Steps between C-alpha positions, in 0.01 A plus 500: 500500500269232646379732775444782246276271295308398814457868588373586150255208507376607844445858383318381185282264702413775747412738214282235337317433826448873557367546144267204540372640829450846347303363206286295736423807710426705187262233382327506838495878484308477172206378704514796740590868474820469702656770282785741578405850607445721193499200265252247375187498289279721714745787544585516128139482386402759760752742348354465150147557630372147450151495658515124547739553793233660720246240390738219592586647842132465602466145370486172686821394327690798639368432851614139462851623406478364144722700269470622142760243397278218625269568205716688249838334558819699448748614763330690786840600644616684187501881491521527120218416259714282270608280789161502672331374183733205446447127543141378482352850506146533359354849481144404398423129547269339247168358629632143522809626683279690745294189572805278555671767709203555731441126513855438623377628839124461467507144369158398636335789317699421186380141501138611533543767232653261246192280530262793458303643210742791498765249388327284237684173445442496123674838465782424743527862605324737736224739405612728782801510731539564874595867464182585312297422813748555783711776349876486455655757736183552709449139612295501820455878493273597208385859455181615671318504166583137417208256495535128435126484421543767231811325367316170448208680337744650250492166315205303636158609384626666183476365144659157526502403867187429704419713801631364830253335741353727768662288772844561350430873467415509869843354581676763289297773672600354839866497396480869411325583827757313709779688320326831567437427869863401552615819331281708732646330806858555385446864401341574839803348673273270697654181636366207301392210720600139447133416448469741206822374343394137545166558329665697219748219434221241501289702256792561264606134510148375433440743213839405354395135492203597284657766278830336403342178368211710355238310696233757414227307681708487816413141578214393728492704819826687440362842410252524793779404741730771363225760516436405865869556571461833327222602739714389795787708365284812468366456855858460632604822326202687646589372849848649461356834387253509789779411744702799376197730540452386862866562573465851354203572729 
């Protein structure tokens, strides 16, 4: 009898340890699309013709192996809708949820944004959220027709908000041009040099430090420095194009 009890306790302990390990791995899997073949969010939504699947596949988040469950919650291993949409599943996050969710990874940007004019302290809530500027499923891969300069002008310069300073407009125009040049390089299957990528990262980081805290004046000397980096970036892209032409000759 004593040995039977010991055996039962050992089996129960082993089962508990296995369950704990499985839950831990599932939780880790919620941060990545380590889903069984034929199952998971993407395969189910592909079957019902959800266009967001193709948008997501091109995004920075997909390339970084961040799964649907990382933002929406639920069970990414489930093959049935009822089970997939359990737990802390959120189909359409509210603006404040979007901000907190994005800020859980991008905490530096969140801190700047919460101190900005887009998040007035007296209201305690945001005028806009991250997805309105960056997109939800298309993060890092906006459509060819997207323009950040046009987006900003959709509010600024209308009835209630003053027009943005010319220096700020020049930064938004540069951001659009950088996005377009990078798209051209990728679509032409050209190898992108480390120099081009370095300049792109520097430009994006510098613009981010102005846009997220809504520093519309850009601070003394900031805007000219970013624009100079922009000219360097364009020259680096042209060098790559000319190099390809010489190889073709």
